[in-house]
C-alpha positions in Angstrom: 0.0 0.0 0.2 1.4 3.4 -0.9 2.0 5.9 1.9 -0.7 8.5 2.5 0.5 12.2 2.2 0.9 13.8 5.5 -1.9 16.4 6.0 -0.7 19.9 5.6 -2.4 22.6 7.5 -3.6 25.5 5.7 -2.4 27.8 8.4 1.1 26.6 8.2 3.3 29.6 8.8 0.6 31.7 10.3 0.2 30.0 13.7 3.0 31.4 15.7 2.9 30.7 19.5 3.1 33.9 21.5 1.3 36.7 23.0 -0.5 39.4 20.8 -2.4 42.6 21.5 -3.5 44.0 25.0 -1.8 43.2 28.0 -3.4 40.2 30.0 -4.9 37.3 27.9 -8.5 37.2 27.5 -8.6 34.5 24.7 -6.4 31.7 23.5 -6.5 30.8 19.9 -5.1 27.3 18.5 -5.6 25.3 15.5 -6.9 21.7 16.1 -4.9 19.8 13.6 -4.6 17.0 12.3 -8.2 15.8 12.6 -10.3 13.1 10.8 -13.7 14.9 9.9 -16.4 13.0 8.2 -19.6 14.3 7.1 -22.5 11.9 7.6 -25.8 12.3 5.9 -28.5 10.0 6.5 -31.9 9.6 5.0 -35.3 10.5 7.1 -36.3 6.7 7.1 -32.5 5.4 7.9 -31.7 7.6 10.7 -32.2 4.9 13.5 -30.1 2.2 11.5 -27.2 4.9 11.2 -27.5 5.5 15.0 -27.3 1.6 15.4 -23.9 1.4 13.4 -22.5 4.3 15.3 -22.9 2.3 18.8 -19.5 0.8 17.7 -17.9 4.1 19.1 -17.4 3.8 22.9 -19.9 5.6 24.8 -22.1 6.4 21.8 -25.7 6.7 22.9 -27.7 8.8 20.4 -27.3 11.2 17.4 -27.4 14.6 18.3 -30.3 16.6 17.2 -30.2 19.9 15.1 -28.2 22.6 17.2 -26.6 19.6 19.4 -22.9 18.6 20.0 -22.0 15.4 21.9 -18.8 13.9 22.9 -18.1 10.1 23.0 -14.7 9.3 24.3 -12.6 10.3 21.2 -15.6 10.8 19.0 -17.1 14.4 18.6 -20.3 14.5 16.7 -22.7 17.5 15.8 -25.6 18.1 13.9 -24.8 20.6 10.8 -28.5 20.2 9.3 -31.4 17.9 9.0 -30.1 14.2 9.1 -26.5 15.5 8.6 -23.7 15.5 11.0 -20.0 16.0 11.6 -18.0 13.2 13.2 -14.4 14.2 14.4 -11.8 12.4 15.7 -7.9 13.2 16.3 -6.0 11.9 13.3 -4.1 9.5 15.6 -7.3 7.6 16.6 -9.0 5.2 14.3 -12.4 6.1 13.0 -13.9 2.9 13.1 -15.4 1.8 9.7 -19.1 2.3 9.1 -20.9 -0.5 7.4 -23.1 1.9 5.8 -24.4 1.5 1.9 -25.6 4.6 -0.2 -29.0 3.1 0.6 -28.7 4.1 4.2 -26.2 7.0 4.3 -23.9 9.2 2.4 -20.3 9.7 4.0 -18.0 12.2 2.8 -14.3 12.9 4.2 -14.0 16.4 4.9 -10.7 16.2 6.6 -8.7 18.0 3.9 -11.7 20.5 3.4 -12.1 21.9 6.9 -9.8 23.9 9.4 -10.7 24.1 13.0 -9.7 26.8 15.4 -10.3 26.5 18.9 -10.9 29.7 21.0 -11.2 29.7 24.6 -10.8 32.5 27.5 -13.1 34.8 29.2 -13.5 37.0 26.3 -14.1 34.5 23.7 -17.9 35.3 23.7 -17.2 38.9 23.0 -14.9 38.1 20.2 -17.3 35.9 18.6 -20.1 38.5 18.9 -17.9 40.9 17.1 -18.5 39.0 13.7 -21.3 37.0 14.2 -25.1 37.7 14.8 -25.9 34.9 17.2 -26.5 35.6 20.8 -23.5 34.3 22.7 -24.6 35.1 26.3 -23.8 32.3 28.4 -27.4 31.6 29.2 -28.4 31.2 25.4 -25.3 29.4 23.8 -24.4 26.8 26.3 -21.9 23.9 26.2 -23.2 21.2 23.9 -24.7 23.6 21.4 -23.7 24.0 17.7 -25.0 25.9 14.8 -24.2 27.2 11.2 -23.8 30.8 10.9 -21.4 33.5 9.5 -18.4 34.8 11.4 -17.3 37.9 9.6 -17.9 36.9 5.8 -17.0 33.3 6.4 -19.4 30.6 6.7 -18.6 28.6 9.7 -20.1 25.9 12.1 -19.5 27.0 15.7 -19.5 24.6 18.8 -19.6 25.3 22.4 -17.4 22.7 23.7 -17.3 24.2 27.6 -18.6 27.6 28.9 -16.0 29.6 27.2 -14.6 27.3 24.8 -15.9 27.2 21.2 -14.3 25.2 18.2 -15.1 27.1 14.8 -15.0 25.1 11.5 -14.0 27.1 8.3 -13.8 26.0 4.9 -10.2 25.2 4.3 -9.9 27.7 1.3 -10.8 30.5 3.6 -8.7 29.6 6.6 -5.8 32.1 6.3 -8.2 34.9 6.0 -10.2 33.7 8.8 -7.2 33.2 11.0 -6.4 36.9 10.1 -9.7 38.3 11.0 -9.7 36.4 14.3 -6.4 37.7 15.1 -7.2 41.2 14.3 -10.4 41.0 16.2 -8.9 39.7 19.2 -6.3 42.3 19.5 -8.3 44.4 22.0 -8.5 41.5 24.4 -5.0 40.3 24.3 -4.5 36.8 23.1 -2.2 34.0 23.2 -1.4 31.6 20.3 -0.8 28.2 21.2 
């Protein structure tokens, strides 16, 4: 079998660890790379069958509904639309093969198509509010929620991992511009790049 190419980050050369902007650190920004990201799209009448196939993941109980994010051991899964989910694992963890035919679901590898940036810290919600019309108040966008929206002029999926920790999924081709937008918007809060 031929060796697979090493996944190159779209942000290579841009993510330089250090402190930037105002004194203090209200935000930490880091790229989550490399990840295995699969888009899973079931049909209305096959959703339960797909959920049964996912039970091979340790701790998996149910498919998240629209707007929900769940973590099961090394598997993260969130709903990005009707009957459509993203399944995310670290690249060094094996994504179990799913015995699904096109009759049951469509599976598309998005690992090379997405860039994921984790933003955390006390000012994270303020930063996201600068470029997104969603209500990021801690009572309204709680851990375990996920949605598709715009951040700046970028189409994104935003996932609330913890109280002040969010993963933002960008299309890879916009990653460099998105990183620059986030870095510029975060200057007033002071931020660390990890």
